[in-house]
C-alpha positions in Angstrom: -23.4 -100.1 111.9 -22.0 -98.5 108.7 -22.2 -100.4 105.4 -18.4 -100.3 105.1 -18.0 -101.8 108.5 -20.5 -104.6 107.7 -18.7 -105.2 104.4 -15.3 -105.6 106.1 -16.8 -107.9 108.7 -18.3 -110.2 106.0 -15.0 -110.2 104.1 -13.2 -111.1 107.3 -15.7 -113.9 108.1 -15.4 -115.4 104.6 -11.6 -115.3 104.8 -11.6 -116.9 108.3 -14.0 -119.7 107.2 -11.8 -120.5 104.1 -8.7 -120.5 106.3 -10.1 -122.7 108.9 -11.5 -125.2 106.4 -8.1 -125.4 104.6 -6.4 -125.9 108.0 -8.6 -128.9 108.8 -7.9 -130.3 105.4 -4.1 -130.0 105.9 -4.0 -131.3 109.5 -2.7 -134.8 108.9 -0.3 -133.6 106.2 1.3 -131.0 108.4 1.4 -133.3 111.4 3.2 -136.0 109.3 5.6 -133.4 107.7 6.6 -132.0 111.1 6.9 -135.5 112.5 9.5 -136.4 109.8 11.7 -133.4 110.7 12.3 -133.7 114.4 15.6 -133.3 116.2 16.6 -132.8 119.8 18.0 -129.3 119.4 14.9 -127.9 117.8 12.7 -129.7 120.3 14.5 -128.1 123.2 14.1 -124.7 121.5 10.4 -125.3 120.8 9.9 -126.4 124.5 11.3 -123.1 125.6 9.1 -121.1 123.2 6.1 -122.9 124.5 7.2 -122.4 128.1 7.8 -118.6 127.8 5.0 -118.1 125.3 2.3 -119.2 127.7 -0.1 -116.7 129.3 1.9 -116.0 132.6 4.8 -114.5 130.6 2.4 -112.3 128.6 0.6 -111.4 131.9 3.9 -110.4 133.4 4.8 -108.3 130.3 1.5 -106.6 130.4 1.8 -105.7 134.0 5.4 -104.3 133.5 4.2 -102.2 130.5 1.2 -101.0 132.5 3.5 -100.0 135.4 5.8 -98.1 133.0 2.8 -96.3 131.6 1.5 -95.5 135.1 5.0 -94.1 136.1 5.0 -91.9 133.0 1.4 -90.7 133.7 0.2 -91.9 130.2 -3.5 -92.6 130.6 -3.8 -93.6 127.0 -1.1 -96.3 127.1 -2.4 -97.5 130.5 -5.7 -98.1 128.8 -4.1 -99.8 125.9 -2.0 -102.2 128.0 -5.0 -102.9 130.3 -7.0 -103.7 127.1 -4.3 -106.1 126.0 -4.6 -108.0 129.4 -8.4 -108.1 129.2 -8.3 -109.4 125.6 -5.8 -112.1 126.6 -7.8 -113.1 129.6 -11.0 -113.3 127.5 -9.3 -115.5 124.9 -7.9 -117.7 127.7 -11.3 -118.2 129.3 -13.1 -118.8 125.9 -10.4 -121.3 124.8 -10.7 -123.2 128.0 -14.5 -123.4 127.7 -14.2 -124.7 124.1 -11.6 -127.3 125.2 -14.0 -128.7 127.8 -17.0 -128.5 125.5 -15.3 -130.0 122.5 -12.5 -132.4 123.7 -10.1 -133.3 120.9 -7.1 -135.6 121.4 -3.7 -134.1 120.9 -1.6 -135.3 117.9 0.8 -137.0 120.3 -2.0 -139.1 121.9 -2.2 -142.6 120.4 -6.0 -142.9 120.2 -8.5 -143.8 117.5 -11.0 -141.4 119.1 -9.8 -138.0 117.8 -12.9 -136.1 119.0 -14.6 -136.7 122.3 -13.0 -138.3 125.3 -12.4 -137.0 128.9 -13.4 -133.4 129.2 -10.9 -132.7 132.0 -7.9 -134.6 130.7 -5.2 -132.3 129.2 -4.5 -135.0 126.7 -7.8 -134.1 125.1 -7.5 -130.3 125.2 -6.0 -129.8 121.7 -8.8 -127.6 120.3 -8.1 -124.7 120.3 -4.5 -123.8 121.4 -4.7 -121.7 124.5 -1.2 -120.4 124.0 -2.0 -119.1 120.5 -5.4 -117.6 121.5 -3.9 -115.7 124.4 -0.9 -114.4 122.5 -2.9 -113.4 119.5 -5.4 -111.5 121.6 -2.7 -109.8 123.6 -0.8 -108.5 120.6 -3.9 -108.2 118.4 -5.1 -105.2 120.5 -1.7 -103.5 119.9 -2.1 -104.1 116.1 -5.6 -102.6 116.1 -4.4 -99.6 118.0 -1.0 -98.9 116.6 0.0 -101.1 113.6 3.6 -99.9 113.4 4.2 -101.1 116.9 2.0 -104.2 116.8 2.9 -105.7 113.5 6.6 -106.3 114.5 5.2 -108.4 117.4 3.2 -110.7 115.0 5.9 -113.3 114.7 5.6 -114.0 118.4 2.2 -115.8 118.3 3.2 -117.4 114.9 6.3 -118.9 116.5 4.4 -120.0 119.5 1.8 -121.7 117.2 4.5 -123.5 115.4 6.1 -124.6 118.6 2.9 -126.2 119.8 2.6 -128.1 116.5 6.2 -129.2 116.5 5.8 -130.6 120.1 2.7 -132.6 119.0 0.4 -130.6 121.3 -1.9 -129.2 118.5 -3.0 -129.7 115.0 -2.7 -126.9 112.4 -6.5 -126.3 112.7 -6.1 -125.9 116.5 -3.7 -123.1 116.0 -5.6 -121.4 113.2 -8.9 -121.5 115.1 -7.1 -120.2 118.2 -5.7 -117.3 116.2 -9.1 -116.4 114.8 -10.5 -116.6 118.4 -7.7 -114.3 119.6 -8.3 -111.8 116.8 -12.0 -111.8 117.6 -11.4 -111.1 121.3 -8.9 -108.3 120.4 -11.4 -106.7 118.0 -14.2 -106.8 120.6 -12.0 -105.4 123.4 -10.8 -102.7 121.0 -14.3 -101.9 120.0 -15.8 -101.5 123.5 -12.8 -100.4 125.5 -10.7 -98.3 123.2 -12.4 -97.1 120.0 -14.7 -94.5 121.6 -12.2 -93.6 124.3 -11.0 -90.0 124.5 -7.4 -91.2 125.4 -7.4 -93.5 122.4 -8.5 -90.8 120.1 -5.7 -88.5 121.4 -3.3 -91.3 120.4 -4.7 -91.4 116.9 -4.3 -87.6 116.6 -0.7 -87.8 117.8 0.0 -90.5 115.3 -1.4 -88.4 112.5 0.5 -85.4 113.7 3.7 -87.4 113.7 3.0 -88.7 110.2 2.4 -85.2 109.0 5.7 -84.0 110.5 7.7 -86.8 109.0 6.3 -86.2 105.5 7.5 -82.7 105.8 11.1 -83.8 106.5 
């Protein structure tokens, strides 16, 4: 591994550690703040965000995009959309395993036992947020591959994370840790499925060619 790559990984780990520690510190403050600003209209909106922001909607979107790429005979985009689905599935499996291994009561659960409890009870599946992990991994691959397309999608997992906190399903740290997990899954999938792929390299060449043409205009 190149020194530059190691340096960037170390910087990323430090930033992630600081962000996670800050999120745990702010958990109760954010929960109480959100609890004081509840209203029926916003709750209904956030319920819909959580409903349509779950993995089945992302899976359906990925299949539709994969089908479009197949119809257009675009191998590079087929590989990208397939990678997005793989990253999402990986994050979903990982978050489920963590939920069972480290049960955490949801903010809405009235219990003195915040950590621990029944491993198979959804009331103790707060850590991490499966919604956020899956969505971040899904769009994270797109950000790694093509930032100008992926970055505009970034508000989607952010809004999903806020909806989960607003509904009392997760703490801030659950959402932040889920986002880190999703980014990690996206990075691994990008590294092993895309970075060394000929089709992916052709996409990078096309992007550079388009950028060069635009600069001439």
